DORO-288595 format. One record per residue (C-alpha): residue number from 1; residue in one letter; x, z, y. Coordinates in nm, 2 decimals. Each point is the difference from the previous one (the first is absolute). Example, Ala and Ser with C-alpha at 12.3 -4.5 7.8 and 13.67 -1.06 7.14 Angstrom:
REM DORO-288595
+-----+-----+--------+--------+--------+
|   n | res |     c1 |     c3 |     c2 |
+-----+-----+--------+--------+--------+
|   1 |   A |   1.23 |   0.78 |  -0.45 |
|   2 |   S |   0.14 |  -0.07 |   0.34 |
+-----+-----+--------+--------+--------+
//
This chain:
REM DORO-288595
+-----+-----+--------+--------+--------+
|   n | res |     c1 |     c3 |     c2 |
+-----+-----+--------+--------+--------+
|   1 |   X | -32.41 |  -3.46 |   3.14 |
|   2 |   X |   0.37 |   0.07 |  -0.05 |
|   3 |   X |   0.24 |  -0.09 |   0.29 |
|   4 |   X |   0.27 |  -0.25 |  -0.09 |
|   5 |   X |   0.36 |   0.10 |   0.07 |
|   6 |   X |   0.33 |  -0.19 |  -0.02 |
|   7 |   X |   0.34 |   0.17 |   0.01 |
|   8 |   X |   0.33 |  -0.18 |   0.07 |
|   9 |   X |   0.28 |   0.18 |  -0.17 |
|  10 |   X |   0.26 |  -0.01 |  -0.28 |
|  11 |   X |   0.32 |   0.13 |   0.16 |
|  12 |   X |  -0.09 |   0.35 |   0.13 |
|  13 |   X |  -0.23 |   0.07 |  -0.30 |
|  14 |   X |  -0.06 |  -0.22 |  -0.31 |
|  15 |   X |  -0.34 |  -0.15 |  -0.07 |
|  16 |   X |  -0.01 |   0.20 |  -0.32 |
|  17 |   X |   0.06 |   0.33 |   0.17 |
|  18 |   X |  -0.23 |  -0.09 |   0.29 |
|  19 |   X |  -0.29 |  -0.07 |  -0.24 |
|  20 |   X |   0.02 |   0.36 |  -0.13 |
|  21 |   X |  -0.10 |   0.11 |   0.35 |
|  22 |   X |  -0.24 |  -0.28 |   0.11 |
|  23 |   X |  -0.17 |  -0.29 |  -0.18 |
|  24 |   X |   0.02 |  -0.30 |   0.23 |
|  25 |   X |   0.12 |  -0.36 |   0.02 |
|  26 |   X |   0.38 |   0.03 |   0.01 |
|  27 |   X |   0.20 |  -0.28 |   0.15 |
|  28 |   X |   0.38 |  -0.05 |   0.05 |
|  29 |   X |   0.15 |   0.10 |   0.34 |
|  30 |   X |  -0.19 |  -0.17 |   0.28 |
|  31 |   X |   0.13 |  -0.31 |   0.17 |
|  32 |   X |  -0.11 |  -0.22 |   0.29 |
|  33 |   X |  -0.34 |  -0.17 |  -0.01 |
|  34 |   X |  -0.15 |   0.20 |  -0.29 |
|  35 |   X |  -0.25 |   0.23 |   0.15 |
|  36 |   X |  -0.26 |  -0.25 |   0.11 |
|  37 |   X |  -0.07 |  -0.10 |  -0.36 |
|  38 |   X |  -0.08 |   0.36 |  -0.09 |
|  39 |   X |  -0.22 |   0.04 |   0.30 |
|  40 |   X |  -0.20 |  -0.31 |  -0.10 |
|  41 |   X |  -0.03 |   0.14 |  -0.35 |
|  42 |   X |  -0.18 |   0.31 |   0.13 |
|  43 |   X |   0.27 |   0.27 |  -0.03 |
|  44 |   X |  -0.10 |   0.29 |   0.22 |
|  45 |   X |   0.31 |   0.21 |  -0.03 |
|  46 |   X |   0.37 |  -0.12 |   0.00 |
|  47 |   X |   0.30 |   0.22 |  -0.07 |
|  48 |   X |   0.33 |  -0.14 |   0.12 |
|  49 |   X |   0.30 |   0.18 |  -0.15 |
|  50 |   X |   0.26 |  -0.26 |  -0.07 |
|  51 |   X |   0.07 |  -0.34 |   0.16 |
|  52 |   X |   0.24 |  -0.28 |   0.02 |
|  53 |   X |   0.29 |   0.04 |   0.25 |
|  54 |   X |   0.28 |  -0.21 |   0.14 |
|  55 |   X |   0.03 |  -0.30 |  -0.24 |
|  56 |   X |  -0.37 |  -0.10 |   0.03 |
|  57 |   X |  -0.27 |   0.04 |   0.26 |
|  58 |   X |  -0.14 |   0.35 |   0.03 |
|  59 |   X |  -0.37 |   0.07 |   0.03 |
|  60 |   X |  -0.09 |  -0.06 |   0.36 |
|  61 |   X |  -0.17 |   0.23 |   0.26 |
|  62 |   X |  -0.27 |  -0.25 |   0.07 |
|  63 |   X |  -0.10 |  -0.02 |  -0.37 |
|  64 |   X |  -0.05 |   0.38 |  -0.02 |
|  65 |   X |  -0.19 |   0.01 |   0.33 |
|  66 |   X |  -0.22 |  -0.29 |  -0.12 |
|  67 |   X |  -0.08 |   0.21 |  -0.32 |
|  68 |   X |  -0.07 |   0.31 |   0.21 |
|  69 |   X |  -0.23 |  -0.21 |   0.23 |
|  70 |   X |  -0.19 |  -0.12 |  -0.31 |
|  71 |   X |  -0.08 |   0.37 |  -0.08 |
|  72 |   X |   0.27 |   0.05 |  -0.27 |
|  73 |   X |   0.16 |   0.34 |  -0.02 |
|  74 |   X |   0.38 |  -0.05 |  -0.01 |
|  75 |   X |   0.22 |   0.29 |  -0.11 |
|  76 |   X |   0.38 |  -0.02 |   0.03 |
|  77 |   X |   0.29 |   0.22 |  -0.10 |
|  78 |   X |   0.34 |   0.04 |  -0.18 |
|  79 |   X |   0.16 |  -0.34 |   0.08 |
|  80 |   X |  -0.13 |  -0.31 |   0.17 |
|  81 |   X |  -0.33 |   0.18 |   0.02 |
|  82 |   X |   0.15 |   0.28 |   0.20 |
|  83 |   X |   0.18 |  -0.24 |   0.23 |
|  84 |   X |  -0.32 |  -0.20 |   0.08 |
|  85 |   X |  -0.22 |   0.31 |   0.03 |
|  86 |   X |   0.24 |   0.14 |   0.26 |
|  87 |   X |  -0.05 |  -0.32 |   0.20 |
|  88 |   X |  -0.37 |  -0.04 |  -0.06 |
|  89 |   X |  -0.15 |   0.34 |  -0.02 |
|  90 |   X |  -0.14 |  -0.05 |   0.35 |
|  91 |   X |  -0.19 |  -0.30 |  -0.14 |
|  92 |   X |  -0.15 |   0.21 |  -0.27 |
|  93 |   X |   0.25 |  -0.02 |  -0.29 |
|  94 |   X |   0.02 |   0.33 |  -0.18 |
|  95 |   X |   0.36 |   0.13 |  -0.04 |
|  96 |   X |   0.09 |   0.27 |  -0.24 |
|  97 |   X |   0.31 |   0.19 |  -0.11 |
|  98 |   X |   0.34 |   0.10 |   0.13 |
|  99 |   X |   0.15 |  -0.35 |   0.03 |
| 100 |   X |  -0.30 |  -0.12 |   0.21 |
| 101 |   X |   0.04 |   0.31 |   0.23 |
| 102 |   X |   0.37 |  -0.06 |   0.04 |
| 103 |   X |  -0.05 |  -0.36 |   0.10 |
| 104 |   X |  -0.29 |   0.09 |   0.23 |
| 105 |   X |   0.21 |   0.28 |   0.17 |
| 106 |   X |   0.31 |  -0.22 |   0.03 |
| 107 |   X |   0.21 |   0.22 |  -0.23 |
| 108 |   X |   0.08 |  -0.32 |  -0.19 |
| 109 |   X |  -0.03 |  -0.35 |   0.13 |
| 110 |   X |   0.16 |  -0.26 |  -0.23 |
| 111 |   X |  -0.17 |  -0.19 |  -0.29 |
| 112 |   X |   0.32 |   0.07 |  -0.18 |
| 113 |   X |  -0.09 |   0.36 |  -0.05 |
| 114 |   X |  -0.26 |  -0.08 |  -0.27 |
| 115 |   X |   0.14 |  -0.34 |  -0.13 |
| 116 |   X |   0.11 |  -0.03 |  -0.36 |
| 117 |   X |   0.12 |  -0.27 |  -0.23 |
| 118 |   X |  -0.24 |  -0.05 |  -0.29 |
| 119 |   X |  -0.04 |  -0.15 |  -0.35 |
| 120 |   X |  -0.20 |  -0.32 |   0.07 |
| 121 |   X |  -0.20 |   0.04 |  -0.32 |
| 122 |   X |  -0.09 |   0.37 |   0.01 |
| 123 |   X |   0.04 |   0.07 |   0.38 |
| 124 |   X |   0.20 |   0.31 |  -0.11 |
| 125 |   X |   0.26 |   0.10 |   0.26 |
| 126 |   X |   0.36 |  -0.06 |  -0.10 |
| 127 |   X |   0.15 |   0.16 |   0.31 |
| 128 |   X |  -0.08 |   0.33 |   0.17 |
| 129 |   X |  -0.19 |   0.00 |   0.33 |
| 130 |   X |   0.18 |   0.16 |   0.29 |
| 131 |   X |  -0.29 |   0.23 |   0.08 |
| 132 |   X |   0.03 |   0.15 |  -0.35 |
| 133 |   X |   0.38 |   0.04 |   0.04 |
| 134 |   X |  -0.06 |   0.18 |   0.33 |
| 135 |   X |  -0.23 |   0.26 |  -0.16 |
| 136 |   X |   0.20 |   0.04 |  -0.31 |
| 137 |   X |   0.33 |   0.06 |   0.19 |
| 138 |   X |  -0.19 |   0.25 |   0.22 |
| 139 |   X |  -0.11 |   0.18 |  -0.33 |
| 140 |   X |   0.36 |  -0.01 |  -0.12 |
| 141 |   X |   0.11 |   0.17 |   0.32 |
| 142 |   X |  -0.28 |   0.26 |  -0.04 |
| 143 |   X |   0.11 |   0.06 |  -0.36 |
| 144 |   X |   0.36 |   0.06 |   0.11 |
| 145 |   X |   0.14 |  -0.30 |  -0.18 |
| 146 |   X |   0.15 |  -0.15 |   0.32 |
| 147 |   X |   0.09 |   0.16 |   0.34 |
| 148 |   X |  -0.12 |  -0.13 |   0.34 |
| 149 |   X |   0.29 |  -0.23 |   0.05 |
| 150 |   X |  -0.02 |  -0.15 |  -0.35 |
| 151 |   X |  -0.38 |  -0.05 |   0.05 |
| 152 |   X |   0.05 |  -0.18 |   0.33 |
| 153 |   X |   0.28 |  -0.22 |  -0.13 |
| 154 |   X |  -0.20 |  -0.10 |  -0.32 |
| 155 |   X |  -0.31 |  -0.07 |   0.21 |
| 156 |   X |   0.20 |  -0.23 |   0.23 |
| 157 |   X |   0.14 |  -0.17 |  -0.30 |
| 158 |   X |  -0.35 |  -0.05 |  -0.14 |
| 159 |   X |  -0.12 |  -0.15 |   0.33 |
| 160 |   X |   0.30 |  -0.24 |   0.02 |
| 161 |   X |  -0.06 |  -0.13 |  -0.36 |
| 162 |   X |  -0.19 |  -0.32 |  -0.03 |
| 163 |   X |  -0.35 |   0.08 |  -0.14 |
| 164 |   X |   0.03 |  -0.18 |  -0.34 |
| 165 |   X |   0.33 |   0.18 |  -0.07 |
| 166 |   X |  -0.13 |   0.36 |   0.06 |
| 167 |   X |   0.03 |   0.22 |  -0.31 |
| 168 |   X |   0.09 |   0.36 |  -0.06 |
| 169 |   X |   0.28 |  -0.11 |  -0.24 |
| 170 |   X |   0.14 |  -0.22 |   0.27 |
| 171 |   X |  -0.04 |   0.26 |   0.27 |
| 172 |   X |   0.19 |   0.27 |  -0.19 |
| 173 |   X |   0.27 |  -0.23 |  -0.12 |
| 174 |   X |   0.06 |  -0.14 |   0.35 |
| 175 |   X |  -0.03 |   0.35 |   0.15 |
| 176 |   X |   0.30 |   0.11 |  -0.22 |
| 177 |   X |   0.19 |  -0.32 |   0.07 |
| 178 |   X |  -0.03 |   0.04 |   0.38 |
| 179 |   X |   0.09 |   0.37 |  -0.02 |
| 180 |   X |  -0.35 |   0.12 |   0.11 |
| 181 |   X |  -0.05 |   0.23 |  -0.30 |
| 182 |   X |   0.25 |   0.14 |  -0.25 |
| 183 |   X |   0.01 |  -0.15 |  -0.35 |
| 184 |   X |  -0.11 |   0.33 |  -0.16 |
| 185 |   X |  -0.33 |  -0.02 |   0.19 |
| 186 |   X |  -0.09 |  -0.35 |  -0.10 |
| 187 |   X |  -0.16 |   0.06 |  -0.34 |
| 188 |   X |  -0.21 |   0.29 |   0.10 |
| 189 |   X |  -0.12 |  -0.18 |   0.31 |
| 190 |   X |  -0.08 |  -0.32 |  -0.20 |
| 191 |   X |  -0.19 |   0.20 |  -0.26 |
| 192 |   X |  -0.20 |   0.17 |   0.28 |
| 193 |   X |  -0.08 |  -0.33 |   0.18 |
| 194 |   X |  -0.12 |  -0.16 |  -0.32 |
| 195 |   X |  -0.19 |   0.29 |  -0.16 |
| 196 |   X |  -0.13 |   0.17 |   0.31 |
| 197 |   X |  -0.05 |  -0.30 |   0.23 |
| 198 |   X |  -0.25 |   0.06 |   0.28 |
| 199 |   X |  -0.21 |  -0.32 |  -0.06 |
| 200 |   X |  -0.18 |   0.01 |   0.33 |
| 201 |   X |  -0.13 |  -0.36 |  -0.04 |
| 202 |   X |  -0.17 |   0.09 |  -0.33 |
| 203 |   X |  -0.15 |   0.32 |   0.15 |
| 204 |   X |  -0.14 |  -0.21 |   0.28 |
| 205 |   X |  -0.13 |  -0.27 |  -0.23 |
| 206 |   X |  -0.20 |   0.27 |  -0.19 |
| 207 |   X |  -0.15 |   0.10 |   0.33 |
| 208 |   X |  -0.11 |  -0.35 |   0.07 |
| 209 |   X |  -0.17 |  -0.02 |  -0.34 |
| 210 |   X |  -0.17 |   0.34 |   0.06 |
| 211 |   X |  -0.12 |  -0.11 |   0.34 |
| 212 |   X |  -0.14 |  -0.33 |  -0.13 |
| 213 |   X |  -0.17 |   0.19 |  -0.28 |
| 214 |   X |  -0.17 |   0.23 |   0.25 |
| 215 |   X |  -0.11 |  -0.30 |   0.21 |
| 216 |   X |  -0.15 |  -0.17 |  -0.31 |
| 217 |   X |  -0.19 |   0.32 |  -0.08 |
| 218 |   X |  -0.14 |   0.01 |   0.35 |
| 219 |   X |  -0.10 |  -0.37 |  -0.01 |
| 220 |   X |  -0.17 |   0.02 |  -0.34 |
| 221 |   X |  -0.37 |   0.03 |   0.00 |
+-----+-----+--------+--------+--------+
//
């Protein structure tokens, strides 16, 4: 008998790309009061990657604990899943990936680190998550495209930008405008950020899918 799995995603990885890794029931980013329905329907594994933030009620701790108590395996990572796993791993939620570890270890704390503005029809992100900006700017520093001071200044600018407004185009333009980087660096840095972005959320989303896949294989009989 094949174990039933449901995955909540759409921002960190598209449903289309996710299906290439794991065949499961794919749902939009999770919101409050959704999980109980899937528990009642007999789903044995849940993967929480993306979830609603800020403007609507986020998935609650009690809902996840209730699913865990019902014997459901709940895996979280990348975004809302990483945040909730860092808070509920002691209750049995399985956290995977770098973002989960950073929340768990207190290296990052705010929901704002993983929040993005999205296309309401496709769930595709239309802003860049701060966590990706952090890692991409770190890579730009390692590649010699910016120096330590420029890296620190651009990171501070990213942190101070409201989450729906975060973009690499905006960051580099504002960086030049504020005198944080010289104009001659802007295009190379922008090209690097777009073409060599360290998409940590996507990497962690893949880990969630691979972990769920393994759990399904273990439960099948």
